[in-house]
VEXVONU-951700 format. One line per field, with one value per residue (C-alpha): residue number from 0; residue in one letter; x negated, y, z negated. Coordinates in pm, 1 decimal, always signed. Example, Ala and Ser with C-alpha at 12.3 -4.5 7.8 and 13.67 -1.06 7.14 Angstrom:
BEGIN
n <- 0;1
res <- A;S
px <- -1230.0;-1367.0
py <- -450.0;-106.0
pz <- -780.0;-714.0
This chain:
BEGIN
n <- 0;1;2;3;4;5;6;7;8;9;10;11;12;13;14;15;16;17;18;19;20;21;22;23;24;25;26;27;28;29;30;31;32;33;34;35;36;37;38;39;40;41;42;43;44;45;46;47;48;49;50;51;52;53;54;55;56;57;58;59;60;61;62;63;64;65;66;67;68;69;70;71;72;73;74;75;76;77;78;79;80;81;82;83;84;85;86;87;88;89;90;91;92;93;94;95;96;97;98;99;100;101;102;103;104;105;106;107;108;109;110;111;112;113;114;115;116;117;118;119;120;121;122;123;124;125;126;127;128;129;130;131;132;133;134;135;136;137;138;139;140;141;142;143;144;145;146;147;148;149;150;151;152;153;154;155;156;157;158;159;160;161;162;163;164;165;166;167;168;169;170;171;172;173;174;175;176;177;178;179;180;181;182;183;184;185;186;187;188;189;190;191;192;193;194;195;196;197;198;199;200;201;202;203;204;205;206;207;208;209;210;211;212;213;214;215;216;217;218;219;220;221;222;223;224;225;226;227;228;229;230;231;232;233;234;235;236;237;238;239;240;241;242;243;244;245;246;247;248;249;250;251;252;253;254;255;256;257;258;259;260;261;262;263;264;265;266;267;268;269;270;271;272;273;274;275;276;277;278;279;280;281;282;283;284;285;286;287;288;289;290;291;292;293;294;295;296;297;298;299;300;301;302;303;304;305;306;307;308;309;310;311;312;313;314;315;316;317;318;319;320;321;322;323;324;325;326;327;328;329;330;331;332;333;334;335;336;337;338;339;340;341;342;343;344;345;346;347;348;349;350;351;352;353;354;355;356;357;358;359;360;361;362;363;364;365;366;367;368;369;370;371;372;373;374;375;376;377;378;379;380;381;382;383;384;385;386;387;388;389;390;391;392;393;394;395;396;397;398;399;400;401;402;403;404;405;406;407;408;409;410;411;412;413;414;415;416;417;418;419;420;421;422;423;424;425;426;427;428;429;430;431;432;433;434;435;436;437;438;439;440
res <- M;K;V;E;M;T;E;L;G;P;V;K;R;A;I;R;I;E;V;P;E;E;E;V;K;E;R;F;R;R;A;Y;A;E;L;N;R;Q;V;Q;V;P;G;F;R;P;G;K;A;P;V;S;L;L;E;R;R;Y;A;K;T;V;E;E;D;V;I;R;T;L;V;P;E;Y;Y;D;R;A;V;R;Q;T;G;I;H;P;V;V;V;E;I;P;P;I;D;R;V;K;I;K;K;D;A;S;F;A;F;T;A;T;V;E;I;R;P;K;I;E;L;R;D;Y;R;P;P;N;P;I;S;L;K;P;D;K;R;T;V;T;D;E;Q;I;A;K;A;L;E;V;L;R;E;Q;Q;A;Q;L;Q;P;A;P;P;G;V;S;L;K;E;G;D;F;A;V;V;D;I;E;G;F;L;D;Q;Q;P;L;D;G;T;K;K;Q;G;H;L;H;R;I;G;S;K;I;P;V;L;G;L;E;I;D;Q;H;L;N;G;Q;V;E;G;A;H;I;E;I;P;Q;S;Y;P;A;T;H;P;D;Q;R;V;A;G;K;T;V;A;F;R;I;T;I;V;S;A;K;H;K;T;L;P;T;L;D;D;E;F;A;K;D;C;G;P;Y;N;S;L;D;E;L;K;D;K;L;R;D;Q;M;E;K;A;L;K;R;D;I;E;D;G;Y;K;E;Q;I;M;K;R;L;L;D;T;H;H;F;D;L;P;Q;A;L;V;D;R;E;V;T;A;I;V;R;S;Q;L;H;A;R;H;Q;K;R;G;I;T;D;E;L;D;E;Q;A;L;R;P;E;E;L;K;K;L;Q;E;E;A;L;P;E;A;T;R;R;V;K;L;G;L;I;L;D;A;V;A;E;K;E;G;L;T;V;E;E;A;D;L;Q;A;E;I;A;R;M;A;A;E;L;K;I;D;T;L;E;L;Q;R;I;I;Q;A;G;G;N;D;S;R;D;E;L;R;S;R;I;L;A;D;K;A;L;D;F;V;Y;R;H;A;V;I;Q;G
px <- -9475.7;-9447.8;-9221.2;-9091.6;-8782.5;-8638.0;-8360.2;-8102.0;-7826.6;-7774.1;-7662.5;-7778.9;-8139.8;-8352.7;-8534.9;-8797.8;-8954.5;-9321.7;-9380.7;-9734.9;-9844.2;-9977.8;-9591.7;-9432.3;-9693.6;-9616.6;-9225.8;-9317.8;-9520.0;-9228.3;-8968.9;-9158.0;-9268.6;-8864.0;-8716.8;-9056.9;-8866.9;-8524.6;-8527.4;-8591.9;-8882.7;-8945.9;-9279.6;-9311.5;-9267.0;-9041.2;-9240.0;-9551.3;-9460.8;-9696.1;-9582.4;-9659.2;-9414.1;-9151.6;-9273.7;-9188.5;-8833.3;-8757.3;-8875.3;-8539.2;-8358.0;-8665.6;-8729.7;-8346.3;-8371.9;-8697.0;-8577.0;-8171.2;-8387.2;-8650.9;-8439.9;-8194.5;-8520.2;-8691.2;-8406.8;-8338.5;-8683.4;-8750.3;-8418.3;-8525.8;-8881.0;-8707.1;-8475.5;-8118.0;-7784.5;-7627.7;-7277.3;-7300.5;-7585.2;-7646.1;-7894.0;-7956.2;-7839.5;-8045.0;-8041.0;-8211.5;-8500.1;-8817.4;-9002.3;-9365.5;-9511.7;-9874.6;-9788.5;-9613.8;-9254.0;-9076.3;-8680.8;-8495.6;-8151.9;-7971.1;-7818.5;-7552.8;-7611.9;-7368.8;-7499.5;-7636.6;-7372.5;-7462.4;-7160.7;-7010.9;-6914.2;-6653.0;-6686.4;-6746.3;-6923.0;-6782.0;-6495.7;-6191.5;-5907.3;-5538.1;-5257.8;-5022.4;-4718.1;-4449.3;-4136.7;-3952.0;-3711.0;-3289.0;-3018.0;-2865.2;-3105.6;-2983.1;-2661.8;-2690.8;-2855.8;-2616.1;-2324.2;-2558.8;-2527.0;-2177.4;-2125.1;-2307.3;-2060.6;-1761.2;-1452.1;-1221.3;-865.9;-591.1;-417.2;-71.9;+177.6;+227.1;-50.4;-275.2;-636.2;-934.4;-1256.5;-1452.4;-1171.5;-1170.5;-910.4;-953.5;-843.1;-813.1;-904.5;-896.5;-983.5;-683.0;-776.0;-468.8;-244.2;-419.5;-685.8;-1016.6;-1330.6;-1545.0;-1317.3;-1172.2;-1266.6;-1044.9;-1068.5;-1331.5;-1387.4;-1488.6;-1542.7;-1323.7;-1647.4;-1955.0;-1955.2;-2022.6;-1932.8;-1694.5;-1705.6;-1923.3;-1537.7;-1577.8;-1248.4;-1303.3;-1133.6;-874.6;-844.2;-825.5;-418.6;-280.1;-175.1;-141.9;+52.9;-52.8;-100.6;-322.6;-434.5;-748.3;-821.3;-1216.2;-1290.2;-1568.7;-1802.5;-1841.9;-2215.2;-2173.0;-2342.7;-1978.2;-1868.3;-1506.1;-1478.7;-1648.5;-1484.3;-1199.7;-994.9;-961.7;-706.9;-792.4;-585.8;-674.9;-368.3;-435.7;-427.9;-493.3;-627.4;-825.8;-940.5;-1260.4;-1235.6;-1517.0;-1611.2;-1571.7;-1904.8;-1919.0;-2080.6;-1908.5;-2031.7;-2400.9;-2328.0;-2252.5;-2548.2;-2812.9;-2927.7;-2789.9;-2582.4;-2523.8;-2480.0;-2724.5;-2939.2;-2848.6;-2951.5;-3229.0;-3357.2;-3299.9;-3490.7;-3841.9;-3821.2;-3744.9;-4057.4;-4281.8;-4201.8;-4239.8;-4534.3;-4668.1;-4584.4;-4707.8;-5064.8;-5053.6;-5011.4;-5281.3;-5487.2;-5416.2;-5490.1;-5861.9;-5890.2;-5770.2;-6062.7;-6311.2;-6222.8;-6231.7;-6559.6;-6773.9;-6936.4;-7138.8;-7121.2;-6953.5;-7050.0;-6860.4;-6828.4;-6633.7;-6373.0;-6362.7;-6308.5;-6053.1;-5842.0;-5796.2;-5676.7;-5389.6;-5336.1;-5276.2;-5093.6;-4869.2;-4802.2;-4744.8;-4469.9;-4319.0;-4311.8;-4162.3;-3878.8;-3797.0;-3796.2;-4074.1;-4317.0;-4556.0;-4898.8;-5011.0;-5198.7;-5338.8;-5420.9;-5039.0;-5009.6;-5049.1;-5339.0;-5168.4;-4989.2;-5294.5;-5531.0;-5201.3;-5190.8;-5547.9;-5542.0;-5269.9;-5452.9;-5743.6;-5705.0;-5588.6;-5876.8;-6088.6;-5990.0;-6006.9;-6367.5;-6502.7;-6317.1;-6402.5;-6789.3;-6706.1;-6579.5;-6840.0;-7103.1;-6901.5;-6914.5;-7299.6;-7357.6;-7169.6;-7240.4;-6949.3;-6913.2;-6653.0;-6621.7;-6487.9;-6167.7;-6156.3;-6038.5;-5801.4;-5638.1;-5535.9;-5428.8;-5249.1;-5064.7;-5083.2;-4884.5;-4639.0;-4571.4;-4554.5;-4328.6;-4558.7;-4730.3;-5119.6;-5262.9;-5116.5;-5233.6;-5624.5;-5567.1;-5465.5;-5781.0;-5973.6;-5881.5;-6022.3;-6321.0;-6637.5;-6478.8;-6142.1;-6303.0;-6532.0;-6245.8;-6046.4;-6331.4;-6443.6;-6051.6;-6082.3;-6419.0;-6265.4;-5997.8;-6229.5;-6450.2;-6090.3;-5968.2;-6308.9;-6293.8;-5921.4;-6004.9;-6273.4;-6096.5;-5874.6;-5532.6;-5455.0;-5252.0
py <- +7495.5;+7932.5;+8105.9;+8451.4;+8643.1;+8953.2;+9133.8;+9263.1;+9374.1;+9345.3;+8964.6;+8877.3;+8756.1;+8575.0;+8312.8;+8240.8;+7836.0;+7718.1;+7293.6;+7310.6;+7107.8;+6778.5;+6702.0;+6776.4;+6528.9;+6269.6;+6300.5;+6307.2;+5934.1;+5761.2;+5875.0;+5694.1;+5400.2;+5398.7;+5434.7;+5162.9;+4933.0;+4998.2;+5015.5;+4773.2;+4845.0;+4646.3;+4445.9;+4557.5;+4334.5;+4503.3;+4740.1;+4697.1;+4989.9;+5292.6;+5571.1;+5795.4;+5548.0;+5675.4;+6012.9;+6059.2;+5895.2;+5995.8;+6350.0;+6545.6;+6305.7;+6278.1;+6637.1;+6667.9;+6368.1;+6543.5;+6891.1;+6715.3;+6613.0;+6850.4;+7189.5;+7047.3;+6911.0;+7235.2;+7515.7;+7270.1;+7329.2;+7694.0;+7784.4;+7602.4;+7780.8;+8143.8;+8118.2;+8237.8;+8100.8;+8141.3;+8142.5;+8076.0;+7994.4;+8033.3;+7823.4;+7826.1;+7514.8;+7228.3;+7387.2;+7694.9;+7597.1;+7473.4;+7204.6;+7027.2;+6771.5;+6872.3;+7250.9;+7386.0;+7439.6;+7719.2;+7851.7;+8103.5;+8079.7;+8377.9;+8345.1;+8534.3;+8536.3;+8549.5;+8907.0;+9015.9;+9063.4;+9252.6;+9131.4;+9441.3;+9363.3;+9132.5;+8963.9;+9065.6;+9335.5;+9527.6;+9269.2;+9399.3;+9575.4;+9484.2;+9667.9;+9455.6;+9335.0;+9266.5;+9149.3;+8861.3;+8562.6;+8809.9;+8691.9;+8831.1;+8654.5;+8295.0;+8389.3;+8434.6;+8089.7;+7921.2;+8114.0;+7963.0;+7626.2;+7704.3;+7749.3;+7424.1;+7250.3;+7436.2;+7247.0;+7404.8;+7342.9;+7394.8;+7738.6;+7804.1;+7818.6;+8163.9;+8316.6;+8545.0;+8441.9;+8655.5;+8711.9;+8343.1;+8146.4;+7883.8;+7767.6;+7455.7;+7615.6;+7453.5;+7727.4;+7690.6;+7903.9;+7962.2;+8118.8;+8208.2;+7994.1;+7696.8;+7576.0;+7601.2;+7319.5;+7406.1;+7620.6;+7404.0;+7327.8;+7137.3;+7086.0;+7344.4;+7498.8;+7856.6;+8095.0;+8419.1;+8721.2;+8438.5;+8691.3;+8349.0;+8316.0;+8039.8;+7971.4;+8294.1;+8458.6;+8672.6;+8569.0;+8685.0;+9012.1;+8803.4;+8552.9;+8777.9;+8832.1;+8564.4;+8251.0;+7866.9;+7755.7;+8108.8;+8110.3;+8368.7;+8485.4;+8703.4;+8878.7;+8815.9;+9010.1;+8922.7;+9167.9;+9078.4;+9002.4;+8711.6;+8381.3;+8177.3;+8265.7;+8110.3;+8405.2;+8727.3;+9011.4;+8827.5;+8791.6;+8429.7;+8474.0;+8228.9;+8071.3;+7966.3;+7800.3;+7786.9;+7431.2;+7472.1;+7712.2;+7716.6;+7820.9;+7820.7;+7672.4;+7736.1;+7490.4;+7589.7;+7686.9;+7407.5;+7163.4;+6927.5;+7113.1;+7086.8;+6707.4;+6728.9;+6924.9;+6686.0;+6460.5;+6736.0;+6685.1;+7046.9;+7414.5;+7549.6;+7243.6;+7343.5;+7691.7;+7610.9;+7405.5;+7714.6;+7926.2;+7773.5;+7705.5;+8025.4;+8136.3;+7907.0;+8015.4;+8396.4;+8249.3;+8126.4;+8454.8;+8710.5;+8548.1;+8574.4;+8910.5;+8954.3;+8781.0;+9035.1;+9334.3;+9136.6;+9049.9;+9407.4;+9556.2;+9309.9;+9431.8;+9774.1;+9783.4;+9615.1;+9746.7;+9503.7;+9435.6;+9118.0;+8860.1;+8935.4;+8524.6;+8527.8;+8772.3;+8636.4;+8318.8;+8438.0;+8660.5;+8274.5;+8092.4;+8346.0;+8397.5;+7998.3;+8018.6;+8259.1;+8104.1;+7812.2;+7940.9;+8088.4;+7750.6;+7535.5;+7874.1;+7786.6;+7407.0;+7369.7;+7078.0;+7144.0;+7172.4;+7538.8;+7709.0;+8093.8;+8067.0;+8073.2;+8408.3;+8700.1;+8893.4;+9168.2;+8973.3;+8788.1;+9107.5;+9292.5;+8982.3;+8961.3;+9364.3;+9332.3;+8994.8;+9166.0;+9334.8;+9102.9;+8849.6;+9159.2;+9105.0;+8730.4;+8737.6;+8984.3;+8803.8;+8478.7;+8585.3;+8806.0;+8489.2;+8249.6;+8468.4;+8452.0;+8089.9;+8061.7;+8335.6;+8113.5;+7752.2;+7659.1;+7347.6;+7094.4;+6765.9;+6491.9;+6503.5;+6868.6;+6743.0;+6486.3;+6711.1;+6916.3;+6702.5;+6534.4;+6916.2;+6965.2;+6625.1;+6714.6;+7035.3;+6949.0;+6674.4;+6404.3;+6052.4;+6128.3;+5883.2;+5999.2;+6366.1;+6226.5;+6021.9;+6392.0;+6565.9;+6243.2;+6303.4;+6641.5;+6556.4;+6755.5;+7146.6;+7001.1;+6870.9;+7134.8;+7419.4;+7254.0;+7247.1;+7626.3;+7702.4;+7535.7;+7669.8;+8012.7;+7949.4;+7817.7;+8188.1;+8353.2;+8193.4;+8259.8;+8620.3;+8572.6;+8431.3;+8720.6;+8973.7;+9193.2;+9321.4;+9689.8;+9711.4
pz <- +3.4;+119.7;-40.1;+75.0;-58.3;+124.2;-53.9;+208.2;-33.9;-376.3;-336.6;-27.4;-6.1;+306.9;+209.9;+390.1;+382.9;+537.6;+490.4;+547.2;+826.2;+633.3;+511.6;+905.2;+994.6;+769.1;+803.8;+1229.7;+1095.0;+917.5;+1146.4;+1446.7;+1264.3;+1158.8;+1527.3;+1648.3;+1380.4;+1487.7;+1908.8;+2183.2;+2453.7;+2718.7;+2691.4;+2300.7;+2007.9;+1757.2;+1572.7;+1808.3;+2099.8;+2118.3;+1949.5;+2281.0;+2423.8;+2137.0;+2173.2;+2528.4;+2506.6;+2214.0;+2094.3;+2041.9;+1895.2;+1594.0;+1590.4;+1479.9;+1274.5;+1055.0;+1022.8;+876.0;+649.2;+557.3;+536.7;+264.8;+47.2;+133.9;+20.9;-307.5;-367.3;-248.7;-482.6;-816.9;-740.9;-735.4;-977.1;-781.0;-822.4;-445.0;-411.5;-45.5;+187.9;+606.6;+736.3;+1122.8;+1307.3;+1456.4;+1784.6;+1667.6;+1482.2;+1650.3;+1531.0;+1602.0;+1467.6;+1417.9;+1299.2;+979.3;+990.1;+907.8;+857.3;+751.2;+508.7;+418.9;+84.8;-99.5;-476.2;-793.1;-938.7;-1268.4;-1522.3;-1829.9;-2027.2;-2249.0;-2599.5;-2638.5;-2983.5;-3339.8;-3456.4;-3131.2;-3022.7;-2778.4;-2957.0;-2857.1;-2850.6;-3143.2;-2952.2;-3249.5;-3086.6;-3271.0;-3189.3;-3283.0;-3400.3;-3086.8;-2843.4;-3020.2;-2988.2;-2642.3;-2667.8;-2734.4;-2502.8;-2242.1;-2380.4;-2432.3;-2049.5;-1937.3;-2159.0;-1986.6;-1870.2;-1575.0;-1736.0;-1489.1;-1471.1;-1687.2;-1305.7;-1287.8;-1409.3;-1149.4;-1107.2;-1234.1;-1164.2;-1369.8;-1279.3;-1013.8;-697.4;-486.0;-133.9;+179.5;+504.1;+790.4;+1145.7;+1431.4;+1757.0;+2001.6;+1712.1;+1792.5;+1531.7;+1588.2;+1534.7;+1283.7;+1086.6;+819.8;+478.1;+264.4;-116.2;-185.9;-512.1;-534.4;-850.9;-826.5;-847.1;-716.3;-355.4;-191.2;+177.1;+253.4;+648.7;+688.7;+539.8;+182.9;-0.8;-351.9;-315.9;-107.8;-404.7;-710.2;-817.7;-643.5;-789.5;-754.1;-468.9;-284.9;+161.3;+242.7;+585.2;+652.2;+1004.8;+1133.2;+1390.2;+1553.7;+1796.8;+2180.3;+2155.4;+1887.6;+1969.1;+1952.3;+2294.4;+2175.8;+1960.3;+2139.4;+2091.6;+1946.2;+1583.2;+1450.4;+1165.3;+859.3;+660.3;+291.4;+94.1;-301.2;-365.6;-732.9;-1018.3;-1292.0;-1600.3;-1779.6;-2083.9;-2350.1;-2661.7;-2984.2;-3160.8;-3479.7;-3561.2;-3290.6;-3027.7;-3169.9;-3165.3;-2758.5;-2729.9;-2879.2;-3125.8;-3423.5;-3700.7;-3760.6;-3564.1;-3847.2;-3754.7;-3370.1;-3402.7;-3625.0;-3306.1;-3041.8;-3288.9;-3303.9;-2926.5;-2871.8;-3106.5;-2966.7;-2592.2;-2734.6;-2930.8;-2579.6;-2414.7;-2603.6;-2625.4;-2239.9;-2291.1;-2505.1;-2240.5;-1960.0;-2225.0;-2228.3;-1790.7;-1763.2;-2019.1;-1866.7;-1507.4;-1592.5;-1828.1;-1572.2;-1250.1;-961.2;-644.6;-516.7;-303.4;-7.6;+127.5;-192.8;-110.3;+196.0;+36.6;-190.1;+82.9;+315.3;+39.5;-97.4;+288.4;+266.0;-8.4;+89.9;+483.9;+244.3;+81.2;+355.0;+553.6;+187.1;+240.9;+609.9;+518.7;+790.9;+681.3;+974.8;+924.9;+861.3;+1154.6;+1095.7;+1444.8;+1541.0;+1419.2;+1598.8;+1535.5;+1356.8;+1168.6;+1017.7;+983.2;+759.2;+552.0;+481.9;+408.6;+153.4;-54.1;-32.5;-381.4;-615.4;-399.2;-530.5;-861.8;-855.2;-795.8;-1034.8;-1355.7;-1216.5;-1220.6;-1544.8;-1705.8;-1587.4;-1731.7;-2087.2;-2000.7;-1970.3;-2264.6;-2515.2;-2404.9;-2299.4;-2108.9;-1957.2;-2076.2;-1856.5;-2159.4;-1985.8;-1665.0;-1774.8;-2000.0;-1725.8;-1530.2;-1739.3;-1840.5;-1432.4;-1401.2;-1593.4;-1489.7;-1164.5;-1238.2;-1058.1;-1218.8;-1368.8;-1156.5;-794.9;-899.3;-965.1;-626.6;-472.7;-615.7;-527.3;-174.0;-185.7;-270.9;-452.7;-344.9;-575.3;-904.9;-876.2;-829.5;-1094.8;-1328.2;-1314.7;-1317.2;-1709.4;-1773.3;-1737.2;-1944.2;-2184.2;-2164.1;-2223.7;-2493.5;-2656.7;-2569.5;-2703.0;-3054.6;-3092.0;-3050.2;-3297.5;-3268.7;-3414.4;-3705.5
């Protein structure tokens, strides 16, 4: 086998691969022998048809089969021989490749390779230095957390007769719209519980300012004018009178912060025990947040101190992934369940999304390559136990069964599993750098 590699750019190569004539002849001999056993040729017993006859009938099919077997095998050999690490491969389609059974066979593969990264200092004696994050959980934060729990345990009690509603109070209201003194179909709502100050419209109407200062049993009429261009022709250019009755007024009553309150919140014997639990949870959350902040510093430092060319195909692939994720989120927000279709977007809209995604895609690809280099240098690997642990973590986060998530990943084929493995390896590499970093002060 002859291999010639031509540099097309910093991370792009053309590999010309030539398969020896003897090997080509042998592959054709095997292909026709296998074909002879499989086909029925009139006038000949199975396996006894002349090769010349098979060539006249099946030459193109056999040529394609030989190409299909030779190209991937000899491409793999050439990659091993040259020692390159392709990330994207472009092999010419079969209909553009010519082969003869009595001559050598040559084809050219264009590949984008992983850049050669010269890692900068990230471990002793020259570790990455981090700015300290000295945040702690304060008594004020504990107090705020307790107030959140009080709000969750709050109860609505009937307001004393004659007491005016104020912001934060609740009112049970009946509301109905009238047009020309007649009830307007579709504008009736009864027993609606509304919190004063929430600014949540009711039947499209802002009612907070009208309820504030009112008392139980009050009747309110609110005129609402609609423009002539309103889509509902019944009210276009007219004024609807919304009549509101305050059926009942309620005050929110917060429980007293005592040991009984703590017992209502869970398996706690006292308020102090509840506070200790809150502090422990908040300190763990803060520790994770601080650690994430340190890792953000590390990632920025790695990106700022390493400079190399990126395989464009990897960046393009990441741009596509980001755009698809954004479209998926947009679909979910709108309650759309149809499959994503980028082709349905206007070309200028798709181009805008791609341009907006490019900086983040570039950052992700560059950081991924750096962390891959760290993992390779430090001999980090992903074991089956690592995969199972990550699947279990993801299942808990997504609130689905672990076996169900495993089935989803398996359905995605090798690409899904490889993507998961790559992410775990990158996390391991980042953790390695973090463990060897030094926090100032």
